C-alpha positions as CSV (number, residue, x, y, z in Angstrom):
1,M,-24.1,-16.0,22.8
2,F,-22.5,-17.6,25.3
3,S,-20.2,-20.7,24.8
4,Q,-20.9,-23.3,27.7
5,C,-18.0,-25.4,29.3
6,P,-17.8,-27.0,32.4
7,F,-17.6,-25.4,36.0
8,N,-14.9,-27.1,38.4
9,P,-13.3,-24.4,40.8
10,K,-9.3,-24.2,40.6
11,K,-9.1,-25.4,37.3
12,T,-8.3,-23.9,33.7
13,F,-9.7,-24.5,30.8
14,E,-9.1,-23.3,27.3
15,V,-11.4,-21.7,24.5
16,T,-10.2,-24.0,21.1
17,N,-12.2,-22.0,18.9
18,M,-11.3,-18.7,19.0
19,G,-8.8,-18.4,16.3
20,S,-4.8,-18.5,17.6
21,F,-4.7,-17.7,20.7
22,T,-6.1,-19.4,23.7
23,Y,-8.4,-18.1,26.9
24,R,-8.3,-19.0,30.9
25,V,-10.8,-19.8,32.6
26,E,-9.1,-20.2,36.3
27,Q,-11.6,-20.4,39.6
28,F,-15.3,-18.8,40.4
29,I,-16.6,-17.6,43.4
30,D,-20.4,-16.2,43.4
31,D,-20.4,-13.8,40.6
32,E,-16.8,-12.5,41.1
33,K,-14.2,-13.4,37.9
34,V,-10.8,-15.0,38.9
35,G,-9.7,-15.8,36.0
36,E,-6.7,-13.9,34.2
37,V,-8.4,-13.2,31.1
38,L,-12.6,-13.6,30.5
39,E,-14.6,-11.4,32.2
40,T,-17.1,-14.5,33.1
41,G,-20.0,-15.8,35.5
42,Y,-21.2,-18.8,36.5
43,R,-25.5,-19.7,37.2
44,A,-25.3,-22.9,38.1
45,S,-23.1,-24.7,40.4
46,E,-22.6,-26.9,38.2
47,T,-21.8,-24.6,35.4
48,A,-19.9,-21.6,33.9
49,Y,-21.2,-19.7,30.7
50,I,-18.3,-17.6,28.9
51,D,-19.5,-14.0,26.8
52,E,-18.4,-14.4,23.5
53,D,-18.9,-10.9,23.3
54,K,-16.7,-9.7,25.7
55,L,-13.9,-12.2,24.9
56,P,-10.5,-10.8,23.4
57,R,-10.4,-11.0,19.9
58,E,-7.7,-11.6,17.7
59,K,-6.4,-8.5,15.5
60,I,-6.1,-7.9,11.5
61,L,-4.8,-5.1,10.2
62,V,-5.8,-5.2,6.0
63,T,-3.6,-2.6,4.0
64,V,-5.8,-1.9,0.9
65,S,-4.1,-0.5,-1.9
66,G,-7.1,0.6,-4.1
67,G,-5.4,-2.3,-6.5
68,R,-7.3,-5.4,-7.8
69,S,-5.7,-7.4,-6.5
70,S,-5.2,-5.5,-3.1
71,C,-9.2,-5.1,-3.1
72,F,-10.0,-8.6,-4.1
73,M,-8.2,-9.7,-0.4
74,A,-10.2,-7.0,1.6
75,G,-13.4,-8.5,0.1
76,W,-12.6,-11.9,1.3
77,A,-11.1,-10.8,4.8
78,K,-14.5,-9.7,5.3
79,S,-16.2,-12.5,4.0
80,N,-14.3,-14.9,5.8
81,Y,-13.1,-13.4,8.9
82,D,-15.7,-14.2,11.7
83,P,-16.4,-11.0,13.3
84,A,-16.3,-13.2,16.8
85,I,-13.0,-14.2,16.3
86,Y,-11.4,-11.3,14.7
87,D,-11.2,-7.3,15.2
88,V,-10.8,-6.3,11.8
89,Q,-9.7,-3.1,9.9
90,F,-9.0,-2.5,6.8
91,V,-6.9,0.9,6.2
92,F,-6.0,2.4,3.3
93,A,-3.0,4.9,2.3
94,N,-3.5,7.9,0.3
95,T,-0.6,9.5,-1.2
96,G,-2.0,12.2,-3.2
97,Q,-0.5,11.0,-6.1
98,E,-2.8,8.2,-6.9
99,M,-5.1,8.1,-10.1
100,D,-8.8,9.2,-9.6
101,E,-9.8,6.0,-10.8
102,T,-7.8,4.0,-8.1
103,L,-10.1,6.3,-5.6
104,D,-13.7,5.9,-7.6
105,F,-12.2,2.0,-7.0
106,M,-11.3,2.4,-3.8
107,W,-15.0,4.0,-2.8
108,E,-17.0,1.3,-4.8
109,V,-14.7,-1.3,-2.9
110,D,-15.9,0.2,0.1
111,K,-19.2,0.1,-0.1
112,H,-19.3,-2.7,-2.5
113,F,-18.0,-4.9,0.6
114,S,-19.4,-2.7,3.5
115,L,-15.4,-2.5,5.0
116,N,-16.0,0.7,6.8
117,A,-12.5,1.4,5.7
118,T,-10.7,4.2,6.9
119,W,-8.6,6.5,4.8
120,V,-5.5,8.1,6.1
121,E,-2.6,10.7,4.6
122,A,0.4,11.3,6.1
123,C,1.2,14.1,8.1
124,V,4.9,15.0,7.5
125,W,7.1,16.4,11.0
126,Q,10.1,18.5,11.0
127,G,12.5,16.3,13.1
128,R,13.5,13.2,13.4
129,I,9.8,12.3,13.7
130,A,8.2,9.4,11.2
131,S,5.2,10.6,9.4
132,T,1.5,10.4,11.0
133,S,-1.8,10.0,10.2
134,E,-4.9,12.3,9.3
135,V,-8.0,10.4,8.6
136,V,-9.9,11.6,5.2
137,D,-12.4,10.4,3.4
138,Y,-13.0,9.3,-0.5
139,H,-14.2,13.5,-0.8
140,S,-11.5,15.1,1.1
141,A,-8.9,13.0,-0.3
142,V,-6.1,15.4,-1.6
143,R,-6.5,14.3,-5.5
144,R,-3.1,14.5,-7.7
145,D,-4.0,17.6,-9.5
146,R,-3.4,19.0,-6.6
147,W,0.6,19.1,-6.2
148,E,0.7,20.4,-2.3
149,G,-0.2,18.2,-0.4
150,P,1.4,14.6,1.7
151,Y,3.7,13.6,-1.7
152,L,5.1,16.9,-1.5
153,D,5.4,17.2,2.3
154,V,7.5,13.8,1.8
155,V,10.1,14.9,-0.8
156,K,10.7,18.2,0.5
157,K,12.1,16.5,4.3
158,Y,13.4,13.4,3.1
159,G,14.2,14.2,-1.0
160,V,13.0,12.7,-4.1
161,P,12.4,9.0,-3.7
162,N,14.2,6.2,-6.4
163,K,15.2,2.9,-5.8
164,A,18.2,3.4,-3.4
165,Y,15.9,6.0,-1.5
166,P,12.4,4.1,-1.3
167,H,10.9,6.2,1.4
168,C,7.9,7.5,-0.3
169,S,6.2,4.1,0.6
170,R,8.0,3.3,4.4
171,E,5.8,7.6,4.8
172,L,3.1,8.0,2.7
173,K,2.1,4.4,3.0
174,E,3.6,2.1,6.1
175,N,4.2,4.6,8.9
176,P,0.7,7.0,8.6
177,I,-0.8,3.0,8.8
178,H,0.7,1.6,11.9
179,H,0.1,4.9,13.6
180,Y,-3.6,4.8,12.8
181,V,-3.8,1.9,14.0
182,Q,-1.3,1.7,17.7
183,K,-2.3,5.4,18.8
184,V,-5.6,5.9,17.8
185,L,-7.2,2.6,17.5
186,G,-4.7,2.1,20.2
187,W,-3.2,-1.9,19.0
188,E,0.1,-2.5,20.4
189,K,2.9,-3.0,18.7
190,G,3.3,-7.2,17.8
191,T,-0.2,-7.8,18.6
192,Y,-2.0,-7.9,15.3
193,G,-1.8,-9.7,11.5
194,T,-0.7,-7.5,8.8
195,A,-2.6,-8.5,5.7
196,I,-0.9,-8.0,2.4
197,G,-2.4,-8.2,-0.3
198,I,0.5,-9.8,-2.8
199,R,-0.5,-12.4,-4.8
200,G,0.9,-16.2,-4.8
201,D,2.6,-15.9,-8.4
202,E,4.0,-13.0,-7.5
203,P,6.4,-15.5,-5.3
204,K,9.7,-12.6,-5.7
205,R,7.6,-10.6,-4.1
206,L,7.3,-11.6,-0.3
207,N,9.3,-10.7,2.5
208,R,8.6,-14.1,5.0
209,N,11.3,-12.3,7.6
210,K,9.6,-11.8,10.8
211,T,8.4,-8.2,12.0
212,S,6.5,-6.4,14.3
213,Q,3.9,-6.2,12.0
214,N,3.6,-9.9,11.4
215,K,3.2,-9.9,7.9
216,F,1.3,-13.1,6.1
217,Y,-0.3,-13.0,2.6
218,P,-3.4,-14.2,1.5
219,L,-3.5,-14.3,-1.6
220,A,-0.3,-16.4,-1.4
221,D,-0.6,-18.4,1.1
222,M,-4.8,-18.8,1.8
223,V,-6.4,-18.3,-1.4
224,P,-3.5,-18.4,-4.0
225,M,-4.8,-16.0,-6.4
226,T,-3.1,-15.2,-9.7
227,Q,-3.7,-11.9,-11.9
228,Q,-5.8,-13.5,-14.5
229,M,-7.6,-14.6,-11.8
230,I,-7.7,-11.5,-10.3
231,R,-9.1,-9.9,-13.2
232,D,-11.4,-12.6,-14.5
233,Y,-13.2,-12.2,-11.0
234,W,-13.6,-8.2,-11.7
235,K,-14.9,-8.7,-15.0
236,S,-17.6,-10.6,-13.0
237,M,-18.0,-7.8,-11.0
238,P,-20.7,-5.1,-11.3
239,F,-17.5,-2.8,-11.3
240,D,-13.9,-2.4,-12.0
241,L,-11.2,-0.3,-11.5
242,G,-10.7,1.8,-14.3
243,I,-7.4,1.4,-15.3
244,E,-4.7,-0.6,-16.9
245,D,-2.7,-2.8,-14.2
246,Y,0.4,-1.2,-15.8
247,Q,-1.1,2.8,-15.1
248,G,-0.6,1.8,-11.1
249,N,-2.0,3.3,-8.8
250,C,0.5,6.0,-8.9
251,A,1.1,6.4,-12.8
252,W,4.3,7.8,-12.8
253,C,6.1,5.4,-9.9
254,F,10.0,5.2,-10.4
255,K,9.3,1.1,-10.3
256,K,7.6,0.8,-13.2
257,C,10.3,0.2,-16.8
258,E,10.7,2.8,-19.2
259,K,7.9,1.3,-21.7
260,K,5.3,0.9,-19.0
261,L,6.2,4.5,-18.0
262,L,6.7,5.9,-21.6
263,T,3.1,4.1,-22.7
264,I,1.8,5.9,-19.2
265,M,3.1,9.4,-21.3
266,D,1.0,8.7,-25.0
267,S,-2.1,8.4,-22.9
268,D,-1.6,11.9,-20.3
269,P,1.5,13.7,-20.9
270,S,0.5,15.8,-18.5
271,I,0.9,12.7,-14.9
272,F,5.0,13.6,-15.3
273,E,4.2,17.5,-15.1
274,F,4.3,16.6,-10.6
275,P,7.8,14.5,-11.2
276,D,9.5,17.0,-13.3
277,M,9.2,19.6,-10.8
278,L,10.1,17.1,-7.6
279,E,13.2,16.6,-9.6
280,K,14.0,20.3,-10.7
281,E,13.3,21.9,-7.0
282,Y,14.0,19.5,-4.6
283,G,16.5,16.8,-6.3
284,H,19.3,18.8,-4.1
285,V,17.4,17.3,-0.6
286,G,18.3,14.6,1.3
287,G,22.2,14.4,-0.5
288,N,22.6,11.6,-3.0
289,K,24.7,7.8,-3.5
290,I,25.8,6.9,-7.0
291,K,27.2,4.0,-7.2
292,G,28.1,4.0,-3.1
293,E,29.7,7.4,-3.4
294,Y,28.5,9.8,-2.4
295,S,27.4,12.9,-5.3
296,K,26.8,16.4,-5.5
297,L,24.6,15.9,-8.5
298,P,20.6,15.8,-7.6
299,R,18.7,13.0,-7.5
300,T,16.9,11.7,-10.3
301,L,13.9,9.7,-9.8
302,Y,14.3,6.6,-12.8
303,R,16.0,3.6,-13.3
304,N,19.9,4.5,-14.9
305,Y,19.6,7.2,-13.6
306,M,17.0,8.6,-16.3
307,T,15.1,12.4,-14.6
308,A,11.1,12.9,-16.3
309,D,12.6,15.2,-18.3
310,K,14.9,13.2,-20.0
311,L,12.0,10.7,-20.6
312,I,9.9,13.3,-21.7
313,D,12.8,14.5,-24.3
314,K,12.1,10.2,-25.7
315,F,8.9,10.0,-25.9
316,L,8.8,13.2,-27.9
317,L,10.9,11.2,-30.3
318,L,9.6,8.3,-30.5
319,D,7.6,6.8,-33.6
320,T,6.3,3.9,-32.4
321,L,5.9,2.9,-28.6
322,P,7.7,-0.3,-27.2
323,E,6.2,-3.2,-26.5
324,F,6.3,-5.1,-23.4
325,K,4.5,-7.9,-21.1
326,H,1.5,-6.5,-19.3
């Protein structure tokens, strides 16, 4: 495909129909391009032709968590970002503790929308080195019934995560994803936007601070969505995520409230065997602070210094499950 623009030696032309970037054509002498950005040529003394396939495209990273909102955003991005204008990459980071249903759903979404998504897992290194990435796929991705994997590797190095030490998302998701984008794809830091699947009805989760990742929120700002709208959308589709919203993607996540955790335990108590092991074997890794003071006590996963073991005991004493807003 070619776009046509008037040719005038020594004159700069702006191509404004290619997203937010402006591309310059300064001068053509015979078949040699003088412009700094575009490879172009001319076929007549009065006309220059710009080959759109050679234009720099605006880079967009779409981070896909495997949840309903995130996967809706991925499908929306695939449909709305013209590949002639945007270089869009879809990346899913598997922590090794995702629900099996999440991996199945991500696989179906990838196929249905033709995302050609890249699946990565964290590679953890000794010393002051952030986690890098290993490319996997649906078939080779670590499942949560295999305890040896990226999550355990991160805990062995950084200790048990919790509200005060939230390194699991950083080392299992953010760092591997951006390592893949920057080191494998070759995108330089600060040159691409990062689409995050936070909805319009989750304003407290939105982070408007400027970062090198250039985060933006399509489901809050471009196509505002609510949780119910997302649910209704997937009900209309031939497939859906096979778990309830409160179950996570990481079912035993410390960010969940106690009522949700107890309800999850009722459906499958074995889910909490892995976090129980983490606390008992690695609670002293990385030190601990309680209310700002260093403590010799081991780290615990859950709110109010609740351990997985105590949570299990509490569940066994329940007559009825606590209610919460789904």
